[in-house]
Structure formats: C-alpha cells, structure tokens
KOLVEX-89463 format. One record per residue (C-alpha): residue number from 0; x, y, z. Coordinates in Angstrom, 2 decimals. Each point is the difference from the previous one (the first is absolute). Layout:
# residues N
NUM / X / Y / Z $
...
# end
This chain:
# residues 550
0 / -49.49 / 62.49 / 94.00 $
1 / 0.76 / 3.86 / -1.70 $
2 / 3.56 / 1.42 / -0.09 $
3 / 0.78 / 3.09 / 1.42 $
4 / 0.27 / 2.19 / -2.42 $
5 / -3.04 / -0.88 / -1.54 $
6 / -1.84 / 1.68 / 3.67 $
7 / 2.20 / 2.79 / -0.73 $
8 / -2.09 / 3.31 / -1.21 $
9 / 0.77 / 1.24 / -3.04 $
10 / 3.25 / 3.03 / 0.12 $
11 / -1.62 / 3.23 / -0.10 $
12 / 1.21 / 1.83 / -3.88 $
13 / 3.48 / 2.22 / 0.04 $
14 / -0.90 / 3.04 / 0.32 $
15 / 0.66 / 2.55 / -3.02 $
16 / 3.84 / 0.92 / -1.44 $
17 / 1.15 / -3.55 / 2.18 $
18 / 1.68 / -2.40 / -2.10 $
19 / -2.15 / -2.62 / -1.66 $
20 / -0.41 / -3.25 / -1.26 $
21 / 0.41 / -0.30 / -3.87 $
22 / -3.86 / -1.16 / -1.34 $
23 / 2.17 / -2.57 / -2.09 $
24 / 1.77 / -1.61 / 2.99 $
25 / -1.73 / -2.48 / 0.68 $
26 / 0.13 / -1.00 / 4.11 $
27 / 1.89 / -1.73 / 2.06 $
28 / -2.91 / -2.87 / 0.42 $
29 / -0.49 / -0.60 / -3.41 $
30 / 4.02 / 0.03 / -0.72 $
31 / 0.15 / -2.75 / 2.24 $
32 / -3.58 / -1.82 / -0.75 $
33 / 0.27 / -3.76 / -1.31 $
34 / 0.13 / 0.20 / -3.87 $
35 / -3.23 / -2.57 / -1.08 $
36 / 2.79 / -2.59 / -0.76 $
37 / 0.21 / -0.90 / 4.27 $
38 / -2.32 / -1.18 / 2.44 $
39 / -1.68 / 2.73 / 2.46 $
40 / 1.11 / -1.52 / 3.00 $
41 / 3.84 / 0.01 / -0.02 $
42 / 0.45 / -1.88 / 2.11 $
43 / -0.05 / -3.19 / -2.30 $
44 / 2.56 / 1.57 / -1.86 $
45 / 3.45 / -2.33 / -0.55 $
46 / 3.48 / 1.91 / -0.63 $
47 / -0.92 / 0.22 / -3.84 $
48 / -3.56 / 2.00 / 1.24 $
49 / 1.72 / 2.18 / 1.93 $
50 / 3.08 / 1.23 / -2.58 $
51 / -2.94 / 0.85 / -2.54 $
52 / -1.76 / 2.08 / 2.73 $
53 / 3.59 / 1.55 / 0.67 $
54 / 0.26 / 0.53 / -3.94 $
55 / -3.00 / 1.76 / -0.76 $
56 / 0.81 / 2.04 / 3.80 $
57 / 3.81 / 1.18 / -2.08 $
58 / 2.25 / -2.23 / 1.78 $
59 / 1.05 / -1.10 / -3.62 $
60 / 3.50 / -1.26 / 1.33 $
61 / 1.11 / -3.60 / -0.75 $
62 / 1.97 / 0.21 / 2.34 $
63 / -2.41 / 0.54 / 3.11 $
64 / -2.67 / -2.33 / -1.66 $
65 / 2.58 / -2.92 / -0.62 $
66 / 0.57 / 0.50 / 4.08 $
67 / -3.98 / -0.10 / 0.87 $
68 / 0.27 / -3.26 / -2.22 $
69 / 2.52 / -0.80 / 2.23 $
70 / -0.49 / 0.47 / 3.37 $
71 / -3.88 / -1.00 / -1.32 $
72 / -2.05 / 3.06 / 1.40 $
73 / -3.85 / -0.24 / -0.51 $
74 / -2.92 / 1.93 / -0.29 $
75 / -0.43 / -0.82 / 4.16 $
76 / 2.36 / 2.32 / 0.88 $
77 / -0.25 / 2.21 / -2.75 $
78 / -1.88 / 2.56 / 2.17 $
79 / 3.72 / 0.08 / 2.50 $
80 / 1.33 / 1.43 / -3.78 $
81 / 1.10 / 3.50 / 0.24 $
82 / 2.46 / 1.72 / -2.65 $
83 / 2.90 / -0.32 / 1.91 $
84 / -0.55 / -3.25 / 1.20 $
85 / 0.05 / -1.38 / -3.98 $
86 / 3.13 / 2.31 / -0.32 $
87 / 1.65 / -2.10 / 2.57 $
88 / -1.49 / -3.31 / -2.09 $
89 / 1.36 / 1.20 / -2.91 $
90 / 3.70 / 1.27 / 1.14 $
91 / 3.17 / -1.99 / -0.11 $
92 / 3.33 / 0.38 / -0.66 $
93 / -0.17 / -1.35 / -3.15 $
94 / -2.55 / 1.69 / -0.67 $
95 / 1.04 / 3.36 / 0.84 $
96 / 3.16 / -0.60 / -1.65 $
97 / -1.57 / -0.74 / -3.51 $
98 / -2.87 / 2.97 / 0.56 $
99 / 3.27 / 2.55 / 0.85 $
100 / 2.26 / -1.97 / -3.28 $
101 / -3.22 / 0.44 / -2.37 $
102 / -1.17 / 3.96 / 1.47 $
103 / 3.35 / 1.12 / -0.90 $
104 / 0.31 / -1.38 / -3.09 $
105 / -3.08 / 1.23 / -1.20 $
106 / 0.49 / 3.52 / 1.45 $
107 / 3.90 / 0.13 / -1.93 $
108 / 0.47 / -2.82 / -3.37 $
109 / 3.12 / 1.48 / -0.40 $
110 / 1.66 / -1.87 / 3.41 $
111 / -1.00 / -3.00 / -3.06 $
112 / -1.19 / -2.35 / 3.34 $
113 / -1.27 / -3.47 / -1.41 $
114 / -2.26 / -2.82 / 1.42 $
115 / 3.20 / -1.58 / 0.53 $
116 / 1.28 / 2.69 / 2.42 $
117 / -3.28 / -0.14 / 1.65 $
118 / -0.84 / -3.34 / 0.57 $
119 / 3.33 / -0.51 / 1.13 $
120 / -0.63 / 2.77 / 2.59 $
121 / -3.03 / -1.89 / 1.32 $
122 / 1.80 / -3.28 / 0.25 $
123 / 2.53 / 2.11 / 1.98 $
124 / -2.05 / 1.21 / 2.06 $
125 / -1.88 / -3.48 / 0.77 $
126 / 3.06 / -1.34 / 0.97 $
127 / 2.23 / 2.38 / 1.74 $
128 / -1.49 / -0.98 / 3.59 $
129 / 0.06 / -3.70 / -1.04 $
130 / 3.83 / -0.56 / 2.58 $
131 / -1.83 / 1.00 / 3.03 $
132 / 0.09 / -3.39 / 3.02 $
133 / -2.48 / -0.93 / 2.61 $
134 / -1.57 / 3.15 / 1.28 $
135 / 1.36 / 2.50 / -2.18 $
136 / 2.40 / 2.56 / 0.99 $
137 / 0.49 / -1.82 / 3.27 $
138 / 2.28 / -2.40 / -1.75 $
139 / 2.69 / 1.41 / -2.42 $
140 / -0.41 / 2.93 / 2.37 $
141 / 0.14 / -1.46 / 3.66 $
142 / 0.68 / -3.78 / -0.73 $
143 / 3.03 / -0.33 / -2.64 $
144 / 2.06 / 3.05 / 1.39 $
145 / 0.33 / -2.50 / 3.33 $
146 / -0.31 / -3.14 / -1.33 $
147 / 2.97 / 0.59 / -2.94 $
148 / 1.24 / 2.89 / 1.39 $
149 / 2.83 / -0.22 / -2.86 $
150 / -2.60 / -0.06 / -2.97 $
151 / -1.74 / 3.56 / -1.18 $
152 / -2.89 / -1.12 / -1.42 $
153 / -3.33 / 1.62 / -0.90 $
154 / -3.41 / -0.83 / -0.82 $
155 / 0.67 / 1.76 / -3.31 $
156 / 2.95 / -2.70 / -1.05 $
157 / -2.32 / -2.41 / 1.03 $
158 / -2.49 / 1.45 / -2.07 $
159 / 2.67 / 0.01 / -3.06 $
160 / 0.90 / -4.01 / 0.58 $
161 / -3.92 / -0.84 / 0.62 $
162 / -1.10 / 1.41 / -3.14 $
163 / 2.96 / -1.77 / -1.90 $
164 / -1.06 / -3.46 / 1.34 $
165 / -3.64 / 0.55 / -0.67 $
166 / 0.80 / 0.88 / -3.57 $
167 / 2.88 / -3.97 / -0.21 $
168 / -2.57 / -2.14 / 1.79 $
169 / -3.31 / 0.79 / -2.70 $
170 / 1.79 / 0.69 / -2.97 $
171 / -1.58 / 3.95 / 0.18 $
172 / 2.91 / 0.85 / -2.99 $
173 / -2.42 / -1.04 / -2.99 $
174 / -2.50 / 1.38 / 2.04 $
175 / 1.77 / 3.21 / 0.26 $
176 / 0.60 / -0.02 / -3.89 $
177 / -3.60 / -1.49 / -1.20 $
178 / -0.69 / 3.50 / 1.87 $
179 / 2.58 / 1.93 / -2.12 $
180 / 2.75 / 0.20 / 2.71 $
181 / 3.48 / -0.43 / -0.94 $
182 / 0.64 / -2.05 / 3.27 $
183 / 3.99 / 0.91 / -0.15 $
184 / -0.32 / 3.50 / 0.35 $
185 / -3.55 / 0.16 / 2.25 $
186 / 0.91 / -1.93 / 2.29 $
187 / 2.86 / 2.17 / 0.94 $
188 / -2.00 / 2.89 / -0.26 $
189 / -2.47 / -1.40 / 2.22 $
190 / 2.56 / -1.13 / 2.28 $
191 / 1.43 / 3.69 / 0.04 $
192 / -2.79 / 1.37 / 0.45 $
193 / -0.25 / -1.76 / 3.37 $
194 / 3.62 / 0.54 / 1.12 $
195 / 1.88 / 2.35 / -2.00 $
196 / 3.13 / -0.59 / -1.98 $
197 / 2.23 / -2.13 / 0.13 $
198 / 2.59 / 1.16 / 2.64 $
199 / 3.63 / 1.14 / -2.37 $
200 / 3.15 / 0.59 / 1.56 $
201 / 0.14 / 3.05 / -1.80 $
202 / -1.80 / 2.83 / 2.25 $
203 / -1.08 / 2.44 / -3.03 $
204 / -3.35 / 1.69 / 0.05 $
205 / 0.16 / 0.89 / -3.45 $
206 / 0.05 / -3.95 / -1.35 $
207 / -2.82 / -1.32 / -1.27 $
208 / -0.41 / -3.15 / 2.43 $
209 / -3.17 / -2.10 / -0.35 $
210 / 0.12 / -2.71 / -3.07 $
211 / -4.14 / -0.37 / -0.48 $
212 / 0.18 / 3.55 / -1.53 $
213 / 1.35 / 2.65 / -1.66 $
214 / 0.54 / 3.39 / 1.49 $
215 / -2.59 / 1.22 / -1.73 $
216 / -3.07 / -1.71 / 2.02 $
217 / 2.44 / 0.77 / 3.08 $
218 / -4.04 / 1.50 / 1.75 $
219 / -1.67 / -4.01 / -0.35 $
220 / 2.80 / -0.91 / 2.76 $
221 / -1.85 / 3.04 / 2.46 $
222 / -3.48 / -1.94 / -0.05 $
223 / -0.14 / -3.16 / 2.11 $
224 / 3.25 / 0.45 / 2.32 $
225 / 0.73 / 3.83 / -0.65 $
226 / 4.26 / -0.06 / 1.30 $
227 / 0.26 / 4.03 / -0.47 $
228 / -3.48 / 1.40 / 2.19 $
229 / -1.66 / -2.82 / 2.03 $
230 / -3.09 / 1.17 / -2.92 $
231 / -1.42 / -3.50 / -1.15 $
232 / -2.79 / -2.28 / -0.46 $
233 / 1.39 / -2.11 / 2.97 $
234 / -0.92 / 2.63 / 2.20 $
235 / -3.67 / 0.52 / -1.68 $
236 / -1.14 / -3.01 / 0.45 $
237 / 1.38 / -0.44 / 3.94 $
238 / -2.00 / 3.20 / 0.72 $
239 / -2.91 / -0.71 / -1.45 $
240 / 0.14 / -3.87 / 1.89 $
241 / 1.17 / 1.03 / 2.53 $
242 / -2.05 / 3.26 / 1.25 $
243 / -3.54 / -1.21 / -1.60 $
244 / 0.32 / -3.07 / 2.56 $
245 / 1.69 / 1.74 / 3.30 $
246 / -2.42 / 3.10 / -0.30 $
247 / 2.97 / 2.59 / -0.37 $
248 / -0.49 / 2.96 / -2.50 $
249 / 1.38 / -0.81 / -3.84 $
250 / 1.43 / 3.71 / -0.91 $
251 / 1.83 / -1.38 / -2.77 $
252 / -2.40 / 0.26 / -3.41 $
253 / 1.92 / -1.93 / -1.84 $
254 / -2.31 / 0.84 / -3.37 $
255 / 0.62 / 4.20 / 0.04 $
256 / 3.84 / -1.72 / 0.10 $
257 / -0.68 / -2.25 / -3.15 $
258 / -1.85 / 2.88 / -1.50 $
259 / 2.02 / 2.62 / -0.30 $
260 / 3.65 / -2.51 / -0.08 $
261 / 2.14 / 0.95 / -3.24 $
262 / 4.09 / -0.64 / -1.09 $
263 / 1.96 / 2.22 / 0.01 $
264 / 3.85 / -0.10 / -0.15 $
265 / 1.52 / 1.21 / 2.57 $
266 / 4.75 / -0.52 / -0.44 $
267 / -0.14 / -1.92 / -3.08 $
268 / -2.83 / -2.77 / 2.11 $
269 / -3.56 / 0.15 / -0.60 $
270 / -2.53 / 0.18 / 2.88 $
271 / -2.90 / -0.52 / 0.92 $
272 / -1.11 / 3.45 / 1.46 $
273 / -3.26 / 2.13 / 1.27 $
274 / -1.55 / 2.69 / -0.30 $
275 / 1.41 / 3.01 / 2.63 $
276 / -3.94 / 0.10 / 1.68 $
277 / 0.53 / -3.71 / 0.88 $
278 / 3.01 / 1.16 / 2.60 $
279 / -2.66 / -0.18 / 2.60 $
280 / -1.24 / -3.32 / -0.60 $
281 / 3.48 / -1.66 / 0.16 $
282 / 1.13 / 0.86 / 3.11 $
283 / -3.94 / -0.94 / 1.21 $
284 / 1.66 / -3.47 / -1.44 $
285 / 2.82 / -0.27 / 1.97 $
286 / -2.03 / 1.77 / 3.17 $
287 / -2.23 / -3.39 / -0.54 $
288 / 2.77 / -2.31 / -0.58 $
289 / 1.57 / 0.90 / 3.40 $
290 / -3.73 / 0.01 / 2.16 $
291 / -0.70 / -3.48 / -1.42 $
292 / 4.22 / -1.26 / 1.59 $
293 / -1.49 / 2.21 / 3.42 $
294 / -3.12 / -2.17 / 0.20 $
295 / 0.13 / -2.81 / -2.06 $
296 / 3.35 / -1.54 / -1.02 $
297 / 2.03 / 1.14 / 2.84 $
298 / -2.89 / -0.07 / 2.68 $
299 / 1.85 / -1.08 / 2.90 $
300 / -1.72 / -3.10 / 0.95 $
301 / -0.45 / -1.55 / -3.18 $
302 / 4.23 / 0.86 / -0.28 $
303 / 0.47 / -2.07 / 3.75 $
304 / -2.63 / -2.98 / -2.18 $
305 / 3.21 / 0.12 / -2.85 $
306 / 2.59 / 0.05 / 2.97 $
307 / -1.63 / -3.64 / 1.48 $
308 / -0.91 / -1.43 / -2.94 $
309 / 3.99 / 1.14 / -0.92 $
310 / 0.91 / -1.75 / 2.80 $
311 / -1.95 / -2.99 / -0.79 $
312 / 1.31 / -0.76 / -3.15 $
313 / 3.18 / 0.37 / 0.89 $
314 / 0.14 / -2.42 / 2.66 $
315 / -2.24 / -2.51 / -2.96 $
316 / 2.06 / 0.78 / -2.58 $
317 / 2.86 / -2.56 / 0.81 $
318 / -3.09 / -3.04 / 0.42 $
319 / -2.02 / 1.25 / -3.46 $
320 / 1.05 / -1.59 / -3.09 $
321 / -1.62 / 0.96 / -3.11 $
322 / 0.51 / -2.13 / -2.86 $
323 / 1.39 / 2.23 / -3.39 $
324 / 0.76 / -1.28 / -3.26 $
325 / 1.41 / -3.49 / -1.19 $
326 / -1.22 / -1.08 / 3.61 $
327 / 2.85 / 2.17 / 2.42 $
328 / -1.44 / 1.85 / 3.65 $
329 / 0.27 / 3.08 / 1.47 $
330 / -0.97 / 1.52 / 2.38 $
331 / -2.27 / 3.32 / 0.58 $
332 / 2.84 / 2.01 / -0.16 $
333 / 2.08 / -1.18 / -2.76 $
334 / -3.53 / -0.19 / -1.96 $
335 / 1.20 / 2.57 / -1.94 $
336 / 2.69 / -1.24 / -2.52 $
337 / -2.12 / -3.10 / -1.22 $
338 / -3.79 / 1.75 / -1.74 $
339 / -1.48 / -3.48 / 0.24 $
340 / 0.99 / -0.41 / 3.81 $
341 / -1.76 / 4.15 / 0.44 $
342 / -2.98 / -0.32 / -2.04 $
343 / -0.47 / -3.15 / 2.68 $
344 / 0.68 / 2.55 / 3.27 $
345 / -3.17 / 2.68 / 0.64 $
346 / -1.98 / 1.09 / 2.68 $
347 / -0.83 / -3.75 / 0.72 $
348 / 3.43 / -0.66 / 2.12 $
349 / -1.70 / 1.50 / 2.57 $
350 / -2.04 / -2.94 / 0.76 $
351 / 1.87 / -2.65 / -0.75 $
352 / 2.40 / 1.42 / 2.92 $
353 / -3.17 / 0.60 / 1.99 $
354 / -2.19 / -3.12 / -0.64 $
355 / 3.47 / -2.33 / -0.18 $
356 / 1.14 / -2.77 / 2.63 $
357 / 3.36 / 0.18 / -0.30 $
358 / 1.65 / 0.48 / 3.66 $
359 / 3.41 / 1.98 / -2.34 $
360 / -2.58 / 2.95 / -1.04 $
361 / -1.03 / 0.43 / 3.92 $
362 / 1.80 / 3.14 / 0.44 $
363 / -2.40 / 1.78 / -3.16 $
364 / -3.13 / -2.01 / 0.65 $
365 / -0.06 / 1.70 / 3.90 $
366 / 0.89 / 3.80 / -2.04 $
367 / -2.69 / -0.62 / -2.66 $
368 / -2.77 / -1.16 / 2.89 $
369 / 1.01 / 3.25 / 1.87 $
370 / -0.97 / 2.19 / -3.14 $
371 / -3.46 / -2.35 / -0.88 $
372 / -1.16 / 0.51 / 4.15 $
373 / 1.18 / 3.98 / -0.40 $
374 / 2.90 / -0.26 / 2.66 $
375 / 2.38 / 1.65 / -1.95 $
376 / 2.96 / 1.93 / 1.41 $
377 / -0.48 / 2.79 / 1.74 $
378 / 0.39 / 4.59 / -1.35 $
379 / 2.00 / 1.07 / 2.47 $
380 / 0.42 / 3.42 / -2.00 $
381 / 1.27 / 2.62 / -3.14 $
382 / 2.44 / 2.77 / -0.50 $
383 / 2.11 / 1.79 / -3.15 $
384 / 4.06 / 0.46 / -0.39 $
385 / 0.33 / 3.73 / 0.37 $
386 / 0.95 / 2.31 / -2.65 $
387 / 1.31 / -1.45 / -2.82 $
388 / 1.76 / -2.57 / 2.43 $
389 / -0.99 / -3.80 / -1.84 $
390 / 0.41 / -3.36 / 1.04 $
391 / 1.88 / -2.04 / -2.54 $
392 / -0.88 / -3.22 / -1.48 $
393 / 3.01 / -2.42 / 1.56 $
394 / -0.78 / 1.93 / 4.16 $
395 / -3.49 / -1.55 / 0.17 $
396 / 1.11 / -3.21 / 1.00 $
397 / 1.73 / 1.53 / 3.19 $
398 / -3.51 / 2.08 / 0.84 $
399 / -1.25 / -2.18 / 1.79 $
400 / 2.98 / -0.63 / 2.21 $
401 / 0.59 / 3.53 / 0.73 $
402 / -4.24 / 0.20 / 1.55 $
403 / 0.93 / -2.72 / 2.29 $
404 / 3.21 / 1.63 / 1.31 $
405 / -2.09 / 3.59 / -0.22 $
406 / -0.96 / -0.94 / 3.38 $
407 / -0.03 / 2.90 / 3.10 $
408 / 1.92 / -0.08 / 2.23 $
409 / -1.96 / 1.06 / 2.93 $
410 / -3.10 / -2.04 / -0.34 $
411 / -0.46 / -4.10 / 0.94 $
412 / -1.58 / -1.61 / -2.56 $
413 / -1.15 / -3.46 / -0.48 $
414 / 0.40 / -1.82 / -1.17 $
415 / 3.41 / 0.28 / -2.22 $
416 / -0.90 / 0.23 / -3.94 $
417 / 2.38 / -1.12 / -1.67 $
418 / 1.48 / 1.12 / -4.57 $
419 / -2.40 / -3.38 / -0.58 $
420 / -2.77 / 1.61 / 1.65 $
421 / -0.51 / 3.06 / -2.21 $
422 / -0.89 / 0.49 / -3.65 $
423 / 0.73 / 3.58 / -1.77 $
424 / -1.44 / 0.45 / -3.46 $
425 / 2.07 / 2.51 / -1.72 $
426 / -2.93 / 1.24 / -2.86 $
427 / 1.72 / 2.68 / -2.66 $
428 / -3.34 / 2.66 / -1.94 $
429 / 0.66 / 1.82 / -2.31 $
430 / -1.70 / 1.20 / -3.04 $
431 / 1.14 / -3.22 / -1.89 $
432 / 3.72 / 1.67 / -0.63 $
433 / 1.73 / 0.04 / 2.95 $
434 / 0.31 / 3.94 / 1.22 $
435 / -0.44 / 1.02 / -4.17 $
436 / -3.19 / 2.54 / -0.40 $
437 / -1.66 / -2.96 / -3.02 $
438 / -1.04 / 2.83 / -1.34 $
439 / 3.10 / 1.59 / -1.31 $
440 / 0.49 / -2.22 / -2.20 $
441 / -3.36 / -0.48 / -1.68 $
442 / -0.50 / 2.35 / -3.18 $
443 / -2.54 / 2.41 / -0.97 $
444 / -1.26 / 1.57 / -2.70 $
445 / -3.04 / 3.19 / -0.65 $
446 / -2.46 / 0.00 / -2.27 $
447 / 1.39 / 2.61 / -2.02 $
448 / 3.14 / -1.87 / -0.67 $
449 / -0.64 / -3.47 / -0.02 $
450 / 3.08 / -1.44 / -0.81 $
451 / 2.50 / 2.21 / 1.82 $
452 / 0.78 / -2.06 / 3.05 $
453 / 0.04 / 1.95 / 2.89 $
454 / 1.08 / 0.00 / 4.11 $
455 / -2.24 / 1.82 / 3.18 $
456 / 1.33 / 0.46 / 3.07 $
457 / -1.67 / -0.67 / 3.41 $
458 / 0.42 / 3.03 / 0.77 $
459 / -2.80 / 0.69 / -3.50 $
460 / -1.76 / -1.86 / 1.21 $
461 / -1.22 / 0.58 / 3.82 $
462 / 1.90 / 0.75 / 3.45 $
463 / -2.31 / -2.39 / 1.75 $
464 / 1.61 / -2.66 / -1.87 $
465 / 2.65 / -2.38 / 2.12 $
466 / 3.30 / 1.14 / 0.59 $
467 / 1.42 / -3.40 / 0.93 $
468 / -0.31 / -2.89 / -2.52 $
469 / 0.88 / -2.74 / 2.50 $
470 / 0.92 / -1.12 / 3.72 $
471 / 0.25 / -3.12 / 2.46 $
472 / -2.36 / -1.55 / 2.42 $
473 / 0.73 / -2.41 / 2.62 $
474 / -1.96 / -2.37 / 1.11 $
475 / 0.85 / -1.97 / 3.46 $
476 / -1.65 / -3.34 / 0.69 $
477 / 0.50 / -2.51 / 3.01 $
478 / -0.20 / -3.67 / -0.83 $
479 / -1.30 / -0.30 / 3.75 $
480 / -3.36 / 0.62 / 0.35 $
481 / -0.98 / 0.14 / 4.15 $
482 / -0.69 / 3.65 / 1.35 $
483 / 3.40 / -0.41 / 2.57 $
484 / 2.49 / -0.28 / -3.32 $
485 / -2.49 / 2.33 / -2.11 $
486 / 0.48 / 3.01 / 2.75 $
487 / 4.40 / -1.11 / 0.21 $
488 / 0.19 / 0.73 / -4.01 $
489 / -1.66 / 2.97 / 0.18 $
490 / 2.21 / 1.58 / 2.24 $
491 / 2.80 / -1.58 / -1.99 $
492 / -1.69 / 1.55 / -3.01 $
493 / -0.29 / 3.26 / 1.04 $
494 / 3.59 / 0.16 / 1.62 $
495 / 1.43 / -1.37 / -2.96 $
496 / -1.62 / 2.89 / -1.70 $
497 / 1.41 / 2.83 / 2.48 $
498 / 3.34 / -1.47 / -0.71 $
499 / 0.22 / 0.09 / -3.79 $
500 / -2.04 / 3.35 / -0.40 $
501 / -3.13 / -1.47 / -1.62 $
502 / -3.23 / 1.44 / 0.48 $
503 / -2.16 / -0.39 / 2.62 $
504 / -3.07 / -2.74 / 0.37 $
505 / -2.91 / 1.53 / -0.79 $
506 / -0.93 / -1.98 / 3.23 $
507 / 3.01 / 0.17 / 1.60 $
508 / -1.22 / 2.68 / 3.26 $
509 / -2.24 / -2.80 / 0.67 $
510 / 1.98 / -3.23 / -0.46 $
511 / 3.32 / 1.54 / 1.23 $
512 / -1.10 / 3.41 / 2.16 $
513 / 3.12 / -1.32 / 2.57 $
514 / 2.75 / 0.42 / -3.42 $
515 / -1.66 / 3.04 / -2.70 $
516 / 0.51 / 3.13 / 2.33 $
517 / 3.64 / -1.22 / 0.15 $
518 / 0.80 / 1.90 / -3.69 $
519 / -0.83 / 3.69 / 0.27 $
520 / -1.43 / 0.00 / -4.51 $
521 / -2.50 / -3.14 / 1.31 $
522 / -1.73 / 2.25 / 2.14 $
523 / -0.35 / 3.92 / -1.62 $
524 / -3.46 / 0.08 / -1.07 $
525 / 0.40 / 2.62 / -1.60 $
526 / 1.62 / -1.89 / -3.50 $
527 / 0.94 / 3.54 / -1.67 $
528 / 2.08 / 1.08 / 2.99 $
529 / 1.72 / -4.02 / 0.17 $
530 / 3.75 / 0.72 / 0.27 $
531 / -0.12 / -2.58 / -3.09 $
532 / -2.13 / 2.38 / -1.50 $
533 / 1.57 / 3.24 / 1.00 $
534 / 3.52 / -1.38 / -1.69 $
535 / -1.80 / -0.77 / -2.99 $
536 / -1.60 / 3.43 / -0.13 $
537 / 3.80 / 1.86 / 0.59 $
538 / 1.18 / -1.48 / -3.34 $
539 / -2.57 / 2.15 / -1.50 $
540 / 0.31 / 3.45 / 1.89 $
541 / 0.53 / 3.08 / -2.89 $
542 / 1.62 / 2.81 / 2.42 $
543 / -3.30 / 2.92 / -1.58 $
544 / 2.21 / 2.75 / 0.31 $
545 / 3.95 / 0.91 / 0.84 $
546 / 1.59 / 0.86 / 3.45 $
547 / 0.16 / 3.34 / -0.86 $
548 / -3.13 / 0.85 / -2.04 $
549 / -2.70 / 0.57 / 3.09 $
# end
C-alpha cells in the first residue's frame, strides 16, 4: 500500500521573489532517510538502531539517546515520534540542570564552573524529589500535617535524608571520588541545592550561609531550586511533562531562557539573569504554572480524592507496620523518621489497605472502596474571600463547624448536617511567592551592556499583566451523598458565603434561589455599578478642576 504522501500531487513552484530553499540544502525526506547500515523496514529496528537513526537526523544529545535505550524505544513506534516528543524523552531535571550549567560555563569561562560543579548540579536535579511519599504532595501537604501536627516536615527535607541514606547504604563516597567529586564538600553542596542554606541564628543577609560552594558561585544555587524567584529547571521539567500528557499548551520556552541566560553581579552576589526581551516569556512561565494548578493540580475532583485517601490513611495509620532499620517498626506517619522504612512506603500502600482482610482496617478500606467505585464526597460549591481578607491556616479546622452552623433560620432543611459532614478545602493560588510578583526578583541585561543587571517593572512590560498575584479558593464538600443531604449542604454553604461576605457562588442563584436575593451586592447585574466596585473606585477619584475654576 502506498503512503498518503506518495499520492499527493507535486507542489507547484514558488513565485518569483518568494523565499526559496537554498540549492545545497537536502530535502527533509532525504535528511530522515535511513543510513545504508539500517534495515529499510524501520519496524525491525531495536533501540540501538533507533538511536543510530536519531543521530543521523541531528538528535545527537547523549541524554536523549540514553533515555531511548532506557525506555526501549523500537522502530515500531518511530512514525509516531515528533520533535517535541523526542525532546520530552530527553528532558529531566538532571539533564536540564547540567545543560544550563554547561551553557553558562561555555558562555562565561570566567565563572570557572568546573566539571565537579556541573556533576553536582545534575545529581541535585536527579535527587531533589526523592523525599516524596505516597501520592506525592498529598502525603506531605495533607496527611503529615494532620497525622503529626507537631512536626514541620517537607519533601525537600525528605529528599536530603533519602540522599544521605542512599550514599551511606550503598557506599557511594568511593564512587563519588572515582568521578572526581570531593564528598566532604560536594555532599553539602548537593543537599543545599535542594533545601537551601542551613538555618543560622544570625539574621544577617550579607553573610554567606552556604557551606558547599563559596559566594563567588552563588548562581549555582539558582539552577535546581531557585529560592530567589522560583525560575528553575524543576519547573521546566514538570511543565514539559504535564503539559504534554494533559494536552495543555506550554507557553514557556526553556531553550530560549538557556540561550539568553547570563550571570551578572547584583548586590555583591552573582545571579542568573536573562535578556530584557525575555521578560514576557517569564510571565508566560508563571501563567503556565497557574494554569496547571487550576486545571490539574488543584482540580476539585482530584483534590477530594486526595482528601479521601488522606482520611483512609489516618484511619489505617495505627495499624500499619513498616519494618525499618534494625528491625524497628514504624507506621505510615512515622516512616519519615527512618529512611529504610520510608523506602518501603510507596503508592502500593493504597492496595495493601484495600485488599487487606484485617478488621482493624475496615474503616479505611471502606473509604478506599468508595474511591474505587467513584462514590466520592459531593462537591457543594466554591467561593473566595473578598478583597485583601485571607483565611489564616490556624483557622482552617474551624471552617466545617462554621458551614454547619450557617443554617438559614427561616428554612426547614432535612437531614440535620453536622460539622463532621463537611470538608472545607482552602487552596492558596499564587505565582510562587505568595502575594509578591516573582519578576520583581529577576534581573535582566541588555544587548548593549550584557554585564550590567537591571530591573524591569511590570508597567514597563504590558498593561495586560495581573494586578494581584495571589488568591484563595474555598471549596466545600459534603460526605453525605444523597440528594436531600446535598440540597441541605448547598443552602448551608450559600448562606455561609453570605454572612461571611465571600463571593457569590457561581451556581448560587440555581441551588439557593431563596438565599441569594438577600444580599444587595450579589444581585447587581452591572458589575461596574456594584457597591463594592463603587467603594473601590472612589479611592482613585481625582478632582480635575477646583470648585471655583468653572
């Protein structure tokens, strides 16, 4: 059978005066034709033949080729590979970290970035997420704060602990020395790239707190986990991965950032800067991050499944035993104290509980079965605090009680709902630096003077950029899933929004038509004339003429 391309008529020649293909440039088909050493039928190619073909096509990056070997990419899927997918195969935090460090080294030899530095940066990139527990951020963001409220634990801390465990249990110090590293210095450097500097009782911003590298190499700490402005290779990696798999457009071009990255001195520190024309690209990066959080990471269904798994783990925690070092037993919540136990704590704990016959796990197992059967807690509604008011973390626990007590006094609702029937999920959305604009912490350079760092304010870029860089979303769920309970929960929720001066739920007029008319601001269809808008606009009124001027 002939391919579709072979049946197409030849393209007509370009008109005079239009761009032409240079006569010495081979056509695209010729560039992608297999070399004589390869079998003409690509379906017979193994991973090495695929790598050979990719090298012939210009994809010579060793990291990409190694990934193809690891994933055992054969010629049978070659027709489905395009350039973006090939780059996705080659992308990883370690790969990107090494690529950025090498680009800076070649561009600015005076920085004296050694092979040691580059290898340490790559190792930090590969190890920075070792500390994630089961179901990733659910574990350290939801489960641990509830199971052990007295412990402040992050997955970055876990990554450092796991890295130390891997080095010690596998005798990797000798291996590190074999590859030219100095363990006493470089292990510190790798850990500091993941968690930041060690805490110091002296709050002196001018003092250099890092131990792994001197102040002259401060820019190296901005590659893997950038504490200064959040622009780091970790984001670039999950942007490429998640946008590809979710079908979301990735507006950030990390290759342009690497191309224009330079190191400049700012306030006695060396920082990674980029060209002034790339400022829009960076705003796109943070916009992409926000879009991923809204559409995927903080999806209302995904979040309630996380909450249900957390509930199940909390009920199962006292009865799960995990063997750690020296045979000591740990629970789900205490496995973070022993890395040998933590290595055994994987997503498989979900299935262990689900398929267990232990009657002590009945309550946890019932919740997981609901997830399996898609019998999830019901979403009631979403709202936001008005203006600059934010709900503080220490008040989160009291929110379900507030929703339960917000029953309209003139309405008869059945059944009676209690605080334990509600889940209130508070989500803080921002550009990565709470209410601050991260671009205010980025420095740029101009083509005419590449060694001088400058700051670019938001009003120098565009009038379409956001005015606010953080907001809270409040989502309420009901554990009771029957229609009568859901109807009652919706009345509680809308009335709760009304008395707390939250925004009107988007479906408020539909689910609670007797409650929403009670608030004047909720029923002004002209948003520009709403009382809230009028109060805000009055702050900016300017008297154009004195009283006696006309």
